[in-house]
LOSEDREN-444885 format. One record per residue (C-alpha): residue in three letters; residue number from 1; x, y, z. Coordinates in pm, whole numbers, m for minus. Example, Ala and Ser with C-alpha at 12.3 -4.5 7.8 and 13.67 -1.06 7.14 Angstrom:
// LOSEDREN-444885
(pt Ala,1,(1230,m450,780)) (pt Ser,2,(1367,m106,714)) 
***
This chain:
// LOSEDREN-444885
(pt Unk,1,(m5461,m7457,22247)) (pt Unk,2,(m5632,m7094,22301)) (pt Unk,3,(m6042,m7074,22190)) (pt Unk,4,(m5941,m6875,21947)) (pt Unk,5,(m5724,m6991,21742)) (pt Unk,6,(m5851,m7104,21420)) (pt Unk,7,(m5552,m7268,21252)) (pt Unk,8,(m5597,m7622,21203)) (pt Unk,9,(m5449,m7868,21339)) (pt Unk,10,(m5230,m8092,21142)) (pt Unk,11,(m5175,m8406,21172)) (pt Unk,12,(m4779,m8473,21309)) (pt Unk,13,(m4662,m8882,21295)) (pt Unk,14,(m4329,m8955,21452)) (pt Unk,15,(m3963,m9086,21199)) (pt Unk,16,(m4052,m9488,21327)) (pt Unk,17,(m4430,m9411,21174)) (pt Unk,18,(m4325,m9222,20895)) (pt Unk,19,(m4058,m9509,20846)) (pt Unk,20,(m4328,m9792,20909)) (pt Unk,21,(m4530,m9633,20614)) (pt Unk,22,(m4257,m9515,20352)) (pt Unk,23,(m4091,m9888,20416)) (pt Unk,24,(m3778,m9610,20499)) (pt Unk,25,(m3487,m9713,20699)) (pt Unk,26,(m3409,m9433,20976)) (pt Unk,27,(m3138,m9313,20698)) (pt Unk,28,(m3344,m9243,20441)) (pt Unk,29,(m3565,m9072,20695)) (pt Unk,30,(m3298,m8828,20691)) (pt Unk,31,(m3138,m8813,20417)) (pt Unk,32,(m3531,m8691,20304)) (pt Unk,33,(m3468,m8402,20530)) (pt Unk,34,(m3171,m8312,20485)) (pt Unk,35,(m3252,m8315,20099)) (pt Unk,36,(m3521,m8035,20169)) (pt Unk,37,(m3741,m8397,20063)) (pt Unk,38,(m3959,m8345,20376)) (pt Unk,39,(m4054,m8074,20622)) (pt Unk,40,(m4026,m8152,20979)) (pt Unk,41,(m4059,m8014,21329)) (pt Unk,42,(m3822,m8105,21609)) (pt Unk,43,(m3969,m8117,21995)) (pt Unk,44,(m3708,m8173,22140)) (pt Unk,45,(m3498,m8479,22073)) (pt Unk,46,(m3771,m8580,21920)) (pt Unk,47,(m3906,m8560,21536)) (pt Unk,48,(m4240,m8479,21385)) (pt Unk,49,(m4425,m8500,21022)) (pt Unk,50,(m4713,m8353,20863)) (pt Unk,51,(m4919,m8674,20762)) (pt Unk,52,(m5014,m8425,20443)) (pt Unk,53,(m4598,m8421,20386)) (pt Unk,54,(m4620,m8775,20469)) (pt Unk,55,(m4915,m8869,20174)) (pt Unk,56,(m4746,m8637,19938)) (pt Unk,57,(m4436,m8856,19896)) (pt Unk,58,(m4720,m9152,19875)) (pt Unk,59,(m4861,m9010,19591)) (pt Unk,60,(m4584,m8926,19386)) (pt Unk,61,(m4451,m9289,19421)) (pt Unk,62,(m4774,m9411,19343)) (pt Unk,63,(m4756,m9249,19016)) (pt Unk,64,(m4400,m9288,18928)) (pt Unk,65,(m4459,m9612,18904)) (pt Unk,66,(m4723,m9625,18689)) (pt Unk,67,(m4618,m9392,18484)) (pt Unk,68,(m4498,m9542,18157)) (pt Unk,69,(m4170,m9624,18046)) (pt Unk,70,(m3993,m9596,17721)) (pt Unk,71,(m3822,m9874,17660)) (pt Unk,72,(m3582,m9845,17310)) (pt Unk,73,(m3450,m10166,17174)) (pt Unk,74,(m3105,m10256,17160)) (pt Unk,75,(m2891,m10239,16815)) (pt Unk,76,(m2613,m10434,16816)) (pt Unk,77,(m2292,m10183,16659)) 
***
């Protein structure tokens, strides 16, 4: 890398590591890519993801799991 390069270098994760971190199958990860839910870069046949994007998905998932759910009482008709 050039010494004049000032842009922050991101940490990149491969598909296998992302699947382990998120608990996703390879197919679910592919769905996230194709639906635009997770940006990626490809070098040859290997796909990489920014660690910040993976962390965002984890944080979003935790937020959804902690939000209170509305329970509607069952009513007989």
